[in-house]
Each structure stands twice: as C-alpha cells, then as structure tokens.
N, C-alpha and C positions, 0 to 999 in steps of 0.2 A: 557751498564753498569747497566741497571736496575736489572740484576741478582745479582749484588753486594748488592744493597739496599734491595732486597727481601730476601737475605740469612738469616738474623736474624729472620724474620717472618717464613721462612721455618723451621728453627731449633725449634722454639717455637711450631709450629703446629705438627711437628714430635714428640716432647716431650709430647704434649697433647694426641696424639693418643696412644703413648706407655704407658702413665700413665693409660688411660682408659682400655687399653688391659690388662695391668698387674693387675689392680684392679679387673677386671672381672675374670681373670684366677685364682687369689689367692682366690677370694670369692667362686668360684665353686670348686676349687681343692686346699685346704689349704696346702698340702705338697709342692706346688710350692713356698711357702714363704721361703723355705730353700735356703740359700745363694748359695750352690753348684748348684742349679737349676736356680735361678734367674740370676746369673752372665752370664752363656752361652746364655740365652734368650736375655739379654740386649746387649751382644756383637753381636749376630746375627742381632738384630734390628739396631744397629749402622752401621753394614756393609751394610745393605739394604738402610738405610737413606743416607749414604755417597757414595753410588754407583754412584750417579750423578756426584759428584766431582771427583771420581776415573776415571770415563769414560772420563771426560773432560781433566784430566791431562795426561792420557796415550797417547803415540804416536800411529799413525795408525797401527793396527794389528788386527788379528782375536779376540784377547781377548778384545780389545777396542770395536769392533763391538758388541760382545756378551753382554758386560757390558752396552753399550749404549742402546741396545734394551731392556735389563732388566730394566734399570733405567727409560726409557721412559714409560714402562708399570707401574712401581712403581708410577710414578707421577699421573697417572690416578687412580690407586688404592687408593693412599693417598687422592686425591680429594674427592672420594666417601666415603672413611672412615670418613673424616671430616664432610661431609654433614650428613651422617647417625648418627654419634655419637653426633653431635650438636643437631640434631632433637630428638634423644633418650634422651639426657640430658634435653632438654627443656620440653619434655613430662613428664619426671620423676619429674621435678620441679613443673610443673602444677598439676600432680597427687598428689604430696605430700601436696600441699597447698589446693587443692580443695576436694580431696577424703579422704585422711587419717584423716583429722580433723573431718570428719563426721562419719567415720566408721573405727574403729581400726583394723578390720579384713583385710581391704585393705593394711594396713601397713605390716602385717605379710605375706600377699601374694606377694605384689610387691617387698618388700625389703628382702625377705628370700633368702636363697641360691638357691632354686629352681626358684624363680622369677628372680634372677639375671641370672641364667643359660638360662632360656627361652628368656629373653630380649636380652642377649648377642648373643645367637644363631641366633635370628631373625636379629640382626644387621649384623652378619657375612654373613648370606644368602643374605641380601640386598646388601651389599658391593660386594660380589662375583657376584650376578646377574647383577648389574649395570656394573661392570667391564667387564664381559663376553659379555654382550649386546653391550657395547661400542666398544670392539675389533672386534666383528662380523660386526657391522655396518660400522666401518672404512674400513673393508676389502672388502666390497661389494659396487661396484660402480653402481649408478642408472642413469637413463636418465630423464632429465627434458625438456619438450617441451615448446616453446614460438612461437607466431606468431605476427608479427608487420607489420604495413603498413607505407610506406614512400611515401609521395606525390611528387614523382619525377619520371622521366623516368629512367628505369633501366632494368636489365634482367627480363625475364618473371617471374621468382621466384629465389631467392637466398637462398640456404640452407647452413647455417653456423653452424659449431660445435665449441662451445666455451669450452675450458678447462683452468684451472689455478691451481696454487698451487700444482704442482706435488711433490715438496720437495724431489727430488731424493736424497737418502743418506742412512743413517742407518735404517730408518723406511720403506722407499718405494724403492722397487727394481724391478727386472725383472718381477716377477709374477704379480705384481700390474699393471705394464705398459702393459703387454700382455692382461690383462683384459680390460684396457682402449682402446687400439688400436683395439681390436676386436669389442667393442661397437661402436667406431667411424666409422669403415669401414662398419658396418651394415647399417649406415645411408646414405651411398653414397653421401657424402657432396660435395657441390661446393667449400667450403672454410673451412679450419680449422685454428683457431687462438688460441694461448696460451698466456694468459694474466699474465705472470710473475710468479716468484718463481718456476722456473723449477728445480733449485737446492736448496739444504739445506746448503748453505754457503761453505761447505768443499767438494772440489772435491774428496779428498781422501776417502770420505765416500761412494763413488760409489763402490759397490762390484764387479760388472762385467760391466765396461763401454763399452767394445766392444760389448757385447750382447745387452746392453741397446740401443746402437746406431742402431743395426740391427732391434730391435723391433720398435723403433720410426721411422726408415726409412720406415717401412711398412705401415705408415698411408697413406691412399688413399684419394685424393680429386681432384676435377677438376682443381682448380686454384693454389693448393699448400698449404703449411703449413707455417704460419707466427707467429712470437712471439715478445713480448717485455720482458724486464727484470723487475724483482721486487726487493724488498728490501732484499731478501735472495739470490739473484744471484750475490753476491759479496763475497770476501774472508774475512771472520770474524769468530772468534771462537764462538761456540754456547754452552751455558750452560742452560739446562732445557728449551730449546726453545727460550731463549733470547740471543742476540748477544753482544759480547764485541767489542765496536767500536775501530778500529785501528787508530793510529796517522796519518798514511799515507793516500793516496788517496783512496776513496771508489771505488774499481774497481772489475770487474769480473775477475776470474782466466782465463788466456788465453786458458787453456784447456777446459773451459766451452764453449767459442766461437767456438773452433775447434770441440767440440762434436756436437754442433748444426749444424755446416756446414756439418759434415759427415752424420748426420741424415737427411739431406735435409730440415732442418728447417731454414727459412729465418728470421734472426733477424733484426727487425726494431728498430734502436736506434736513436730516434729523426729524423725519416725520414718516407716517405710515398711512396706508389706505386699506379700508375693508372693501373688498371687491365682491359685488353680487351677494353680499351677506353670507359669503361662503368661506373666504380665506383672507388672511392679512398679508400685506406686503409692506415692508419697512425698509427705508433707505438710510444708511448711516453715512455721516461725513467721514472724510479720510482720517485715519489714525494720527498721522503726523501733521497734516495741513487741513484742519477741519473747514476752513473757509470763512466767508463773511458772516459776522455776527455769532459765530460759534467758537468758543475758546476751549471748552471741555466737552467731550462727547458724553452722552448718556451711557450708563452702564447697561449691560444686557438685562439686568433685573429691572431697571427703570423702563426699558423698552417694552417689556411684556407685562409690567405691572398694570393690573386692572383689565387685562384682555381676557376674553373667553378662550382659554387654552384647550377647549374641546375642538376649536377650529384650527386648521393648519396655519402656522406662522412661517412666512418666508422672509428672509433678510437678504438684502444686497449690500455688500461691504467691499470696498475696493481691495483692502489688504486682508489676507486670511489670518486674522489674529483673534484672540480671545475665544477660541473654538470651544473649549471646555465650558467656559462661562456662558456662552450662548446656549450650549446644549442643556446646561443646568437650569437656565432661565425658561426653557420650554420652547425654544426655536426648533422647527422641524427641518428646515432647509436653508443653508447658508451659501450664498453664491458670490464668488470673489474672482479677482484677477490679479493684477500688479506684478506678479513674479516673472511673466513672460516665459516661464519654465527655463530661465537662464538665457533664452534667445539664441545664443550661439555657443557651440562647443569651444572650450570646456566649461562655459558658464552654466550649462544644463547640469553638469556634475557638481559644481561648486554651490549652486543654489540650494541643493538638497541639504547643505550644512546649516542653512539659516531658517528654513521653513518646515513646520510640521507636515504640511501638505503643499509641496511645491507646485504640483499640477495634477489634475485628475480628481479622483474620488477618495474621500476618507469619511468613515463613520465615527462619530463621537457620541456614545450612548445611543439615544434614539434619533439624534440629529445627523443629517447628511450634509457634508461639506463638499462642494465642487469648485475647483479652481481652474479657470481657463488660461491657456497660454497666450491668449489675446489675438486680436486681429491685425494690429499694426506693429510697428517697431520703434525703438528709441535708440539713439546713437547710431551704430552701424546699420545700414540698410540691408541686413542679411539675417538669415536664420539657417543654422546648421545643427542638426541633432534635435531640433524642435520644429513646431509647425504653427502657422497662422491658422486660427480655427474659429468656428462658431460651435457652441455646444447645444445639442438638442436633448432636453431632459424630459422624459415621460414620467410623470408622477402619478402613481396609483394610490387609491385610498381604501380604507376599510369598507365603506359603502357610500353611495351618493348622498349629498346633503341637500339636493334640490335647489341647484343654482337658479337664480331668477332668470327668466327668459327675457333677455334684452338684445337689441341689435348691436352691431359693431361700430356704430357711429361714435367718434370720439366724444366723450362727455355723456353718453347715453347710459352708462353704467351707474348703478346705485353705489356711489363712492362715499365713504365716511373717513375723513382724515383725522389723524391725531398726532400730537407732537411728542409721543413717547409715554404720555400718561393720559388715561381716559377717566 
C-alpha cells in the first residue's frame, strides 16, 4: 500500500519537473507561450505521467506490456530529471546570491535567454546521459567473485553460483535470462542457488513462459539448482515497483511453482537437503511474505536443531536478516539478495542506512554472509552506481569429506530432505 501514500508526492514532483521544463522552453522559445501550443504539450506530459496508472489498470495484453515497459523507463527518467533540476536550481540560487551581487555582468549572462538555453541544454544532456547509462548497465550482467574458508570437513572445493532478484515479468524476459544462463554455465558450478524474487508478482507478466522454462532448464551444475522464494514471489498487484497487499493469504501463484518444477529448479520452502552426505543446504521463506502454508518462519536455532554441525551448513534467504542469530546457530554460509544494492543512485547510498550488509561480503563470527545486487530490476528499468550480477563463490574447507561419487543427472544425488527438525 506504500504506492497509495507516495502518489501525492509523485504528482507534486511531476508537476515540478513540468513547471521547470515549461519555464525553460518558454524562455528560450517565446512563441511556446501561445495557448494552442502549451495545451498539447501539457496533455502529452500528463499522458506520460499517468502511464504508470494506465498500465496498472489495464488487463494483461500487448498494450499493457508496452505501457508497463514505457512507464518503468519513465520512472528512471523522472528520477534523474529531479536530481539534475534540483542541482541546477541549487546552483542557480547560489550563483544569484554569491556572484550576481558582486558583478552585474554575471546576471546578464546567467539569466539571459542564451544563459537559460545553455543551462537547460546541459540539464537535458545530463538527464539523457544518466538514463541511457542506467539502461545499458541494467542490461549487462557482470560476474562477481568471492572466496571463503569454512573450518569444517567438506568437498575438496565447492563452487557455488548465487543469483537473485530475477524479477521475471514485464522488464526481464528471455534475452536477459539467456545472458544469465550463459554466464552461469561458463563457471561449471557445483551448485546454483537462486535467493528469491524469481518472479515480479504477476505470472501473467511473463511474455513467453514456455521459452523461459527451456532457458532456465539449461542451467548446468553438478548438484542441481535450488531456490527459495522472496517477497515478490507472491500474487499481488504492482504499481511503480510497489505492491498492493491483498486481503487474502500471501501466496505464490501455483503456476509459479509449476514453472520452477518444469525448469528443474528445486524450491526449498522452509526445508533443507543433505547433498552427497557432505553438506546441508536450507531454503528459508521470505521474512515478510513467507508464502503458502507458512505463517511464521522457523528460527535459526530450529533450522539447525539436530543437524550434524561438523558438516557445512549453507542457507539461502532472500532478505539478509538475522545474521547474528544464524551465525550463533551454526550456519556457515548465508546467501541473500533483495536489496538490489539500492539499484539506482542515490538509492545505493540510502540502502546502506537500512541493512547491515547491503551488498557484498560480511563475516559474522564464523559465518560468511554474501548479498548479491541481483540480476534483474524492479520499478525503473535502470541501474546507476550498481550492477546486475551473478556471484561466483569458491568455498574451501579444512579437508575433504569424501563426497559420494554421483553423476550430474537431476535426482541422482543422495538427497535427504528435512523440514527444519531432524
């Protein structure tokens, strides 16, 4: 419901940007003051500003998809328009107070029609440059490497690929997933884990689900692909990246579950698996929206209760929370997503105020916590100051534990599942 409360602020900010745009245009081109010209410009701007609401209200269709993609791009452009215009207005105010008083020639230069034109053009170039850079950055997935040491017996070395926040839907589709899968397969990983937000709330947003299934089924790893759900892996309407909470149970769409099963992705929903009699992998439900049939998450102590803690314990959890509690419970490696590292500047700076580990590596006692900035995007289809990434984690152990020799066929591993208590 946060989108409802933010809507007045959104309208005021849109009005501010329009006012500054109109003022600049009319100062540079006086004939734009004519009503027959101003009116169409205002109507066009209103259509752009309300494209977000129109996309939200439309039923699933090609028109909705096109409008959704346009409005998501508009959100990013609006963000950078506000930042640039605020900065320009601040500099203008400082110049007026500090420079104009000392030299009247500055006033004639800065506030003349030519001065307005040059400053306005510079602002447009900055807005366009930031927006294009953000779009390109979001579209290009990078690889981030980590190496950690776990003081337990385990495989000779365990190579894990961590991905999260795919946000499959209107913004992220087949082409982005093909790029991701290609990068994953180049790593020849032992294990691939997806730490939540696989979907972007609306299953109908998937343009080509059958092809997406085929692409994700192509992920290659020795022990398989495992996932947990995140806060966006449930059925809720999305407006400008924010969800409208439903009155009913917060649950994933059954088609989401079937999608993962067809793609060969094993969903761990408050359950774990002992792989090759060598290490544990546990998937937690989301902290805020645990999903179908789960109202209260198990505590870290309940997760590890009864386990042989001489074996490595790996947890995938969408949100990087309860880090100290997980460390105290004997977890060795905690893999998360959710934060997007703030996704776009200045969000990457603000996010650090809310998370102990916003993105990257943090050690809590003997436990290693790694948070990925994610593969996809939510809201604006841009990244600036952050990156879309997959994380390659090389885990070294004290000494080999003699992992059972199995082939890589899905289902061939000696798997032992548990629901948090053995």
